[in-house]
Biotite code that builds the C-alpha atoms (Angstrom):
import biotite.structure as struc

atoms = struc.array([
    struc.Atom([-51.813, -3.432, 7.963], chain_id="A", res_id=1, res_name="MET", atom_name="CA", element="C"),
    struc.Atom([-52.827, -0.689, 5.679], chain_id="A", res_id=2, res_name="PHE", atom_name="CA", element="C"),
    struc.Atom([-51.784, 3.086, 6.064], chain_id="A", res_id=3, res_name="SER", atom_name="CA", element="C"),
    struc.Atom([-51.860, 6.216, 4.017], chain_id="A", res_id=4, res_name="LEU", atom_name="CA", element="C"),
    struc.Atom([-49.688, 9.233, 4.105], chain_id="A", res_id=5, res_name="ASN", atom_name="CA", element="C"),
    struc.Atom([-51.176, 11.837, 1.758], chain_id="A", res_id=6, res_name="ARG", atom_name="CA", element="C"),
    struc.Atom([-51.556, 15.594, 2.093], chain_id="A", res_id=7, res_name="ALA", atom_name="CA", element="C"),
    struc.Atom([-53.548, 17.523, -0.354], chain_id="A", res_id=8, res_name="GLU", atom_name="CA", element="C"),
    struc.Atom([-53.814, 21.352, -0.374], chain_id="A", res_id=9, res_name="ILE", atom_name="CA", element="C"),
    struc.Atom([-55.032, 24.086, -2.678], chain_id="A", res_id=10, res_name="ILE", atom_name="CA", element="C"),
    struc.Atom([-53.552, 27.530, -2.204], chain_id="A", res_id=11, res_name="GLY", atom_name="CA", element="C"),
    struc.Atom([-51.262, 30.326, -3.548], chain_id="A", res_id=12, res_name="ASN", atom_name="CA", element="C"),
    struc.Atom([-47.463, 30.489, -3.736], chain_id="A", res_id=13, res_name="LEU", atom_name="CA", element="C"),
    struc.Atom([-46.114, 33.022, -1.320], chain_id="A", res_id=14, res_name="GLY", atom_name="CA", element="C"),
    struc.Atom([-42.855, 33.510, -3.367], chain_id="A", res_id=15, res_name="ALA", atom_name="CA", element="C"),
    struc.Atom([-41.165, 32.220, -6.465], chain_id="A", res_id=16, res_name="ASP", atom_name="CA", element="C"),
    struc.Atom([-39.954, 28.535, -6.142], chain_id="A", res_id=17, res_name="PRO", atom_name="CA", element="C"),
    struc.Atom([-36.219, 28.008, -5.168], chain_id="A", res_id=18, res_name="GLU", atom_name="CA", element="C"),
    struc.Atom([-34.598, 25.352, -7.277], chain_id="A", res_id=19, res_name="ILE", atom_name="CA", element="C"),
    struc.Atom([-31.237, 23.995, -6.093], chain_id="A", res_id=20, res_name="ARG", atom_name="CA", element="C"),
    struc.Atom([-28.791, 21.627, -7.778], chain_id="A", res_id=21, res_name="THR", atom_name="CA", element="C"),
    struc.Atom([-26.839, 18.892, -5.770], chain_id="A", res_id=22, res_name="PHE", atom_name="CA", element="C"),
    struc.Atom([-23.155, 18.008, -6.615], chain_id="A", res_id=23, res_name="GLN", atom_name="CA", element="C"),
    struc.Atom([-24.500, 14.799, -8.100], chain_id="A", res_id=24, res_name="ASN", atom_name="CA", element="C"),
    struc.Atom([-26.701, 16.734, -10.614], chain_id="A", res_id=25, res_name="GLY", atom_name="CA", element="C"),
    struc.Atom([-29.970, 16.078, -8.864], chain_id="A", res_id=26, res_name="GLY", atom_name="CA", element="C"),
    struc.Atom([-32.372, 18.960, -8.225], chain_id="A", res_id=27, res_name="ARG", atom_name="CA", element="C"),
    struc.Atom([-34.788, 19.864, -5.472], chain_id="A", res_id=28, res_name="VAL", atom_name="CA", element="C"),
    struc.Atom([-37.544, 22.486, -5.805], chain_id="A", res_id=29, res_name="ALA", atom_name="CA", element="C"),
    struc.Atom([-38.850, 24.162, -2.542], chain_id="A", res_id=30, res_name="THR", atom_name="CA", element="C"),
    struc.Atom([-41.876, 26.672, -2.415], chain_id="A", res_id=31, res_name="PHE", atom_name="CA", element="C"),
    struc.Atom([-44.437, 27.658, 0.215], chain_id="A", res_id=32, res_name="ARG", atom_name="CA", element="C"),
    struc.Atom([-48.220, 27.577, -0.319], chain_id="A", res_id=33, res_name="VAL", atom_name="CA", element="C"),
    struc.Atom([-50.693, 29.614, 1.632], chain_id="A", res_id=34, res_name="ALA", atom_name="CA", element="C"),
    struc.Atom([-54.152, 28.140, 2.403], chain_id="A", res_id=35, res_name="THR", atom_name="CA", element="C"),
    struc.Atom([-56.875, 30.254, 3.976], chain_id="A", res_id=36, res_name="ASN", atom_name="CA", element="C"),
    struc.Atom([-59.585, 29.336, 6.528], chain_id="A", res_id=37, res_name="ASN", atom_name="CA", element="C"),
    struc.Atom([-62.458, 31.734, 7.375], chain_id="A", res_id=38, res_name="SER", atom_name="CA", element="C"),
    struc.Atom([-64.412, 31.806, 10.603], chain_id="A", res_id=39, res_name="TYR", atom_name="CA", element="C"),
    struc.Atom([-66.770, 34.092, 12.631], chain_id="A", res_id=40, res_name="LYS", atom_name="CA", element="C"),
    struc.Atom([-65.290, 35.511, 15.860], chain_id="A", res_id=41, res_name="ASP", atom_name="CA", element="C"),
    struc.Atom([-67.470, 35.930, 18.921], chain_id="A", res_id=42, res_name="ARG", atom_name="CA", element="C"),
    struc.Atom([-68.598, 39.362, 17.785], chain_id="A", res_id=43, res_name="GLU", atom_name="CA", element="C"),
    struc.Atom([-69.851, 37.901, 14.521], chain_id="A", res_id=44, res_name="GLY", atom_name="CA", element="C"),
    struc.Atom([-67.072, 39.335, 12.321], chain_id="A", res_id=45, res_name="ASN", atom_name="CA", element="C"),
    struc.Atom([-65.392, 37.349, 9.663], chain_id="A", res_id=46, res_name="TRP", atom_name="CA", element="C"),
    struc.Atom([-61.771, 36.503, 10.116], chain_id="A", res_id=47, res_name="LYS", atom_name="CA", element="C"),
    struc.Atom([-59.274, 34.967, 7.536], chain_id="A", res_id=48, res_name="ASP", atom_name="CA", element="C"),
    struc.Atom([-56.365, 32.933, 8.795], chain_id="A", res_id=49, res_name="VAL", atom_name="CA", element="C"),
    struc.Atom([-53.589, 31.864, 6.549], chain_id="A", res_id=50, res_name="ALA", atom_name="CA", element="C"),
    struc.Atom([-51.653, 28.523, 7.103], chain_id="A", res_id=51, res_name="GLN", atom_name="CA", element="C"),
    struc.Atom([-48.270, 28.160, 5.374], chain_id="A", res_id=52, res_name="TRP", atom_name="CA", element="C"),
    struc.Atom([-47.179, 24.846, 4.008], chain_id="A", res_id=53, res_name="HIS", atom_name="CA", element="C"),
    struc.Atom([-43.704, 23.998, 2.687], chain_id="A", res_id=54, res_name="THR", atom_name="CA", element="C"),
    struc.Atom([-43.626, 21.834, -0.480], chain_id="A", res_id=55, res_name="VAL", atom_name="CA", element="C"),
    struc.Atom([-40.305, 19.987, -1.431], chain_id="A", res_id=56, res_name="VAL", atom_name="CA", element="C"),
    struc.Atom([-40.106, 18.261, -4.741], chain_id="A", res_id=57, res_name="VAL", atom_name="CA", element="C"),
    struc.Atom([-37.351, 15.756, -5.785], chain_id="A", res_id=58, res_name="PHE", atom_name="CA", element="C"),
    struc.Atom([-39.156, 14.592, -8.964], chain_id="A", res_id=59, res_name="ASP", atom_name="CA", element="C"),
    struc.Atom([-37.254, 16.012, -11.883], chain_id="A", res_id=60, res_name="ASP", atom_name="CA", element="C"),
    struc.Atom([-40.234, 16.029, -14.280], chain_id="A", res_id=61, res_name="HIS", atom_name="CA", element="C"),
    struc.Atom([-42.231, 18.087, -11.757], chain_id="A", res_id=62, res_name="LEU", atom_name="CA", element="C"),
    struc.Atom([-39.321, 20.319, -11.137], chain_id="A", res_id=63, res_name="ILE", atom_name="CA", element="C"),
    struc.Atom([-39.213, 21.233, -14.874], chain_id="A", res_id=64, res_name="LYS", atom_name="CA", element="C"),
    struc.Atom([-42.827, 22.216, -14.874], chain_id="A", res_id=65, res_name="ARG", atom_name="CA", element="C"),
    struc.Atom([-42.275, 24.264, -11.652], chain_id="A", res_id=66, res_name="ILE", atom_name="CA", element="C"),
    struc.Atom([-39.254, 25.922, -13.166], chain_id="A", res_id=67, res_name="ASP", atom_name="CA", element="C"),
    struc.Atom([-41.357, 27.052, -16.329], chain_id="A", res_id=68, res_name="LYS", atom_name="CA", element="C"),
    struc.Atom([-44.764, 27.822, -14.737], chain_id="A", res_id=69, res_name="ARG", atom_name="CA", element="C"),
    struc.Atom([-44.784, 28.552, -11.144], chain_id="A", res_id=70, res_name="LEU", atom_name="CA", element="C"),
    struc.Atom([-44.349, 31.876, -9.526], chain_id="A", res_id=71, res_name="GLN", atom_name="CA", element="C"),
    struc.Atom([-45.437, 33.988, -6.640], chain_id="A", res_id=72, res_name="LYS", atom_name="CA", element="C"),
    struc.Atom([-49.261, 34.149, -6.557], chain_id="A", res_id=73, res_name="GLY", atom_name="CA", element="C"),
    struc.Atom([-49.812, 31.011, -8.632], chain_id="A", res_id=74, res_name="THR", atom_name="CA", element="C"),
    struc.Atom([-52.880, 28.890, -7.551], chain_id="A", res_id=75, res_name="LYS", atom_name="CA", element="C"),
    struc.Atom([-51.909, 25.217, -7.243], chain_id="A", res_id=76, res_name="VAL", atom_name="CA", element="C"),
    struc.Atom([-53.383, 21.892, -6.033], chain_id="A", res_id=77, res_name="HIS", atom_name="CA", element="C"),
    struc.Atom([-50.498, 19.802, -4.388], chain_id="A", res_id=78, res_name="VAL", atom_name="CA", element="C"),
    struc.Atom([-50.729, 16.203, -3.422], chain_id="A", res_id=79, res_name="THR", atom_name="CA", element="C"),
    struc.Atom([-47.727, 14.573, -1.627], chain_id="A", res_id=80, res_name="GLY", atom_name="CA", element="C"),
    struc.Atom([-46.627, 12.860, 1.519], chain_id="A", res_id=81, res_name="ALA", atom_name="CA", element="C"),
    struc.Atom([-46.213, 14.487, 4.928], chain_id="A", res_id=82, res_name="MET", atom_name="CA", element="C"),
    struc.Atom([-42.595, 14.156, 6.176], chain_id="A", res_id=83, res_name="GLU", atom_name="CA", element="C"),
    struc.Atom([-41.170, 15.559, 9.346], chain_id="A", res_id=84, res_name="THR", atom_name="CA", element="C"),
    struc.Atom([-37.277, 16.066, 9.613], chain_id="A", res_id=85, res_name="ARG", atom_name="CA", element="C"),
    struc.Atom([-35.026, 17.469, 12.092], chain_id="A", res_id=86, res_name="GLU", atom_name="CA", element="C"),
    struc.Atom([-32.011, 19.727, 11.879], chain_id="A", res_id=87, res_name="TYR", atom_name="CA", element="C"),
    struc.Atom([-29.523, 21.561, 14.143], chain_id="A", res_id=88, res_name="ASP", atom_name="CA", element="C"),
    struc.Atom([-29.150, 25.245, 14.103], chain_id="A", res_id=89, res_name="LYS", atom_name="CA", element="C"),
    struc.Atom([-27.190, 27.217, 16.676], chain_id="A", res_id=90, res_name="ASP", atom_name="CA", element="C"),
    struc.Atom([-27.068, 24.266, 19.022], chain_id="A", res_id=91, res_name="GLY", atom_name="CA", element="C"),
    struc.Atom([-30.762, 23.701, 19.030], chain_id="A", res_id=92, res_name="GLN", atom_name="CA", element="C"),
    struc.Atom([-32.734, 20.929, 17.245], chain_id="A", res_id=93, res_name="THR", atom_name="CA", element="C"),
    struc.Atom([-35.619, 22.133, 15.058], chain_id="A", res_id=94, res_name="HIS", atom_name="CA", element="C"),
    struc.Atom([-38.436, 19.990, 13.539], chain_id="A", res_id=95, res_name="LYS", atom_name="CA", element="C"),
    struc.Atom([-40.168, 20.852, 10.336], chain_id="A", res_id=96, res_name="VAL", atom_name="CA", element="C"),
    struc.Atom([-43.067, 19.072, 8.593], chain_id="A", res_id=97, res_name="THR", atom_name="CA", element="C"),
    struc.Atom([-43.170, 19.430, 4.771], chain_id="A", res_id=98, res_name="GLU", atom_name="CA", element="C"),
    struc.Atom([-45.223, 18.054, 1.944], chain_id="A", res_id=99, res_name="ILE", atom_name="CA", element="C"),
    struc.Atom([-42.715, 16.028, -0.130], chain_id="A", res_id=100, res_name="VAL", atom_name="CA", element="C"),
    struc.Atom([-43.165, 14.843, -3.729], chain_id="A", res_id=101, res_name="LEU", atom_name="CA", element="C"),
    struc.Atom([-40.533, 12.214, -4.669], chain_id="A", res_id=102, res_name="ARG", atom_name="CA", element="C"),
    struc.Atom([-40.187, 10.436, -8.064], chain_id="A", res_id=103, res_name="PRO", atom_name="CA", element="C"),
    struc.Atom([-42.413, 7.437, -8.983], chain_id="A", res_id=104, res_name="PHE", atom_name="CA", element="C"),
    struc.Atom([-45.853, 8.992, -8.566], chain_id="A", res_id=105, res_name="GLY", atom_name="CA", element="C"),
    struc.Atom([-46.428, 9.699, -4.973], chain_id="A", res_id=106, res_name="ASN", atom_name="CA", element="C"),
    struc.Atom([-47.439, 13.243, -5.665], chain_id="A", res_id=107, res_name="GLY", atom_name="CA", element="C"),
    struc.Atom([-48.534, 15.751, -8.188], chain_id="A", res_id=108, res_name="ASP", atom_name="CA", element="C"),
    struc.Atom([-48.878, 19.557, -8.786], chain_id="A", res_id=109, res_name="ILE", atom_name="CA", element="C"),
    struc.Atom([-51.805, 20.930, -10.741], chain_id="A", res_id=110, res_name="ILE", atom_name="CA", element="C"),
    struc.Atom([-51.731, 24.643, -11.853], chain_id="A", res_id=111, res_name="LEU", atom_name="CA", element="C"),
    struc.Atom([-55.202, 25.815, -11.150], chain_id="A", res_id=112, res_name="LEU", atom_name="CA", element="C"),
    struc.Atom([-54.704, 29.212, -12.815], chain_id="A", res_id=113, res_name="ASP", atom_name="CA", element="C"),
    struc.Atom([-53.966, 27.474, -16.057], chain_id="A", res_id=114, res_name="ALA", atom_name="CA", element="C"),
    struc.Atom([-56.805, 25.025, -15.753], chain_id="A", res_id=115, res_name="TRP", atom_name="CA", element="C"),
    struc.Atom([-59.427, 27.749, -14.887], chain_id="A", res_id=116, res_name="ILE", atom_name="CA", element="C"),
    struc.Atom([-58.089, 29.811, -17.890], chain_id="A", res_id=117, res_name="ALA", atom_name="CA", element="C"),
    struc.Atom([-58.578, 26.791, -20.289], chain_id="A", res_id=118, res_name="GLU", atom_name="CA", element="C"),
    struc.Atom([-62.088, 26.020, -18.975], chain_id="A", res_id=119, res_name="SER", atom_name="CA", element="C"),
])
């Protein structure tokens, strides 16, 4: 049986990435990317709707690039796997779905601002 878990988005960072270090020395980078959709409402006016996506990166090679190059407003192309996790807060269980990039090539980040500038 074949299956594929792949998310691919192009958008802008809403804030600077957050990079945390674990006690074992491993690191994780987290940032949010806004993608925009446009549509016409019933009156014929164009409306823009932003969707926010949380990206979590465990690949140290990518984290080094993120630390040097990504900041609020940067346009990126992100490819990764969709993962849903649960956590408890104040006695309630919450579910979040994130785009996760782990080591060994399951995802990538392309800085489109740099690519466009070099074209």
